[in-house]
N, C-alpha and C positions, 0 to 999 in steps of 0.2 A: 632841486628843481623848485623856486618860488611857491608857494601857495597862495592861492586866489586873496587878494583881497575881498577876503566878507562882509567886515565893516563898511568896507567905501562902497559896498553897492549893494547894500542893505539902505546908505545913505543917501545913496542917488535913487533908488525905489521910494524912500521917506519922501526926499523932496520933490517925487513927480506928484505924491501922492497930495502933498499940502500947497501944489500950485492947482490943481484941478478945481475947477469952481462949487461952491458947497454950498449948502441952503442952508439962510440964516439962523434960522428956529432951531432944525433938527439935526446939521453938520451934516447930512446924504449929500450924496453928489445930485446936481443940478436935473439931470436926466433919469433922476430913479423914478421908476414906473408911481405915476398921480391914481391914486385908488378915489372914487367919489360914488355917489349915489344918486341916480340918476331918474327921472320918471321912463316909464315906458314908450311914452308916448311922444318922447323924445327923440327915442333910437328909431333909425330905419334900416330894416333890413339887408341884407348883402344878396341880392340874386345871383350872386353867381357865387355861393358860398358852397365849396367841397361837397356835404355830406346834403345828400337829395333824399334818402329816405326816412323816416320817423317813425319807428313801430309805434302803435300807440299802448301796447303792456307796458313797453321799456319806460315812454314818457309817463304813463300813469305812476309806475313808480317812482321815477325824479321827482316829480310832484308832490310825492309823499315825501322822500328821503327827504325836500327841500322844506316843506313842511315843519316834520317833525325837526331836523337835528339843523337848519341853516340853510343859505347856501354856503358851499365850502372852495369856491375856487371862482371868483368874478369872471365876465364874459370882459371880451375885451371890445373898445370904439376908439374911432378913430372922431376928431372932432370936422365938423363940416360949417360951421359958423351958423351964429345966430342964437345961438344956445344949441344946436341939433349934435347929433350924433349920428355916425353910420357902424351898423354893428361891424366886427369884424371877425369875430371867433365868439362863441357859445348859445347858436341857434335852441338849441336845444334845453338850457340852464332859459334862455329869455321865454320860450313858448311856456315851461312850466312854470314862469312866473306867472306868464298872464292866463293861465288853465286856473292857477289858484286865487286868482282876481286880484292880485299884488298892484301895486301903484307905482314903487321903483322896485330899484334891481341896483346889486356893486358893481362898478364898472374899473376894469384899467384903460386908463386913455393911452394910445400906443402913440406910435408912428411909424412910417416905412409903409411899402407897398401893401395896403390889404390882402392881394391875391395870397402873397406868400405868407405874410402873418398868418393867415384862414387856413392854409395847408400847413405850416409848422406846427400849430396850434394844437390842430386836429391829429396830427401824424403823431404827434409827442403822446396824447393821453389815447390813442389807440380808437378815434372816433369813428373811421372812416372803413367801411369795410372796401375789397381790393378792386371792384369796379369804379368805386366813388373815387379813388385814391388814382385812379389812371384817368379818369374824366378834367381829371384838377391836372394832373400833370398835364396831362395835352393841352390846354385851356391856357397853361403857363407859356408852353414853349410856344403856342402861335400869338401869343398877345405880346410877349416880349424877345421868343425870337433864341430861348435857351436854349444850349446845346445839352443830353444827356448827361454831362459830366457835370454842367454848374447844376442841373436840378438837381441832383444826386448831394450835392453840395447845401445845397440847400433846406433839404430833408433828413441828411446823416444818411445816407443810405449809398451804392455802390453805384456804377455804370451799370453793371451786369442789372440788378436789382430793378431801375428804373424802365430798363430796354423790355424787361418781360412785362414789366406792369403796363405798361403803354403797348403794350401788345394786345390785352385784356379790352381794348378800344376796336378792337376789330371781332370782339366774338357777335353774334349776330343778335338782334335788339330780345329776341324772343328766352334765348337764354339770360340775358343780363336782368330781364324782368323777374323772370323766378329767382334769380338769384336774391337778386334785391328782396324780394316781399316774400319766400318760403323756404330756401335755400341757403341761405349763407352759415349754414355750417359746412359746407365744400370748401375744403381749401382753397387757397390763395393757388399753390403749388397744381392741384389739379386745374383752376380756371386756364391757366397759365399753357398746360399742357395741352386741351383744349385748344384753345387760343391760335397756336401755332401750328395745326391743322389746317390746310389752305382750304377742302372742298368743305361747305356748311353743311350737305347734306349729312358727311361723315360729323362730323362736329354736333350736330340736330342727336345724329343716333346716341356717340359716345356721352354726352349730356344724359339723352336718357339711362344708359344702362350707368350712369355714376347716381344720379337720382334713386335708380334700382336698387343698389349696393353696392354696385361692385368697388366701389373705395377709391381705388385710380383708373386712372387712360391706361395705364400697361394690361391691368388687369380686365380691362373691360375690353382691352383689345385681343386679349389671349382669349376671352372667350369666343368673341364676333369669329376669330380664326378657327377656333376650336369647332362650335357647334356648327355654322349657317349653310356646312357643304350637303350635310343628310338633310336638313331642314329644306334647302332651295329647293333639293336633287327630288323629294318628294313632291312636293308640291309642284313642281312644274308637273310630274308624273299627272297629277292630278286635271290641271288645267289643258292637260293634251288629250284626255280623258273628255273634257269637260267640251272642248274646239269639237273631238270628234263626234259627238252628240250632237251638237248643233248643225254640223253639216250634215250630218245623215238622218235627221228629224225633219224634212222639208218638208213633208206634209203631214199636221199634227193630227187633225179632223179624220183623215186617212187612220191611223194608226190607232187613235181613240179607242175606235171599235171591236178592235180585236186586242187590246190589250185584256187578260185575266187575271185573276184578284191578287195574285204570286205578283207579278209585274208591276200591280199596281203599288203592293204593299212595300217594293224595291224601290219604285220613282218616289212614296213616300218619305222613304227613309233617306236615300239622298236629299230632298230638300230638306230635310229635319238637319243634313249633317249641312248644308251650304246655311242654310239659316244661321247655324252655330258660329262658323267661320267668318260671317258678314257678320255675327255679335249681334243680329235680327229674333 
């Protein structure tokens, strides 16, 4: 069996490389990323950028790092004409430069779909939380008509991953807000489990249990199935007694004159328990 002609194959590869357009000064490909230093005032922010939450403490830490060590990764921009640029990715780095009072920032000029570029850059840096990623994917689907498979190819994830992530858009707004502001330690898998629950009231109840430290939706549901039966039964009995008292105590003025001190003490204790139940 004849061996492959490796020398011939290498020659073909080298020939293809030699025919590719090169930069006259450095010998690099003409489409090699272009690094420039740009005035901050010439860069317009991206209103559709995927990242929505900017933690003040994290921003302070980033600004301090840039001040001490410099910018280690340039932002991405696109030319919009007239010497102006649109910010594609790197808004945290851009804002940190503003906080530091810097006039310029290093940037890489890029081309292509700005939504896709911003999403990919954030995904690669793991800069987005689960809900931000879900919103960005939904926006790309709506704007460009992408399928879940195509979205998976763009961000380097499976169709199943995309499907579960998109489901997070069905979470109640209250959960999204709390997750973004104070509970980003809750894992994506837990959020996905809650998102697939169809009843919003149950979603909110599960979220409360997860915040309380149940850890997983399965644990929260197990606890829900284990404890409420006796608690609900006792509460139902209590309210049945309250309703009976309300029906029988129709003439309060008449009863008041016949109360002895022991009965008054019992009513005061009942009132204290009711106030405690109401949190008052």
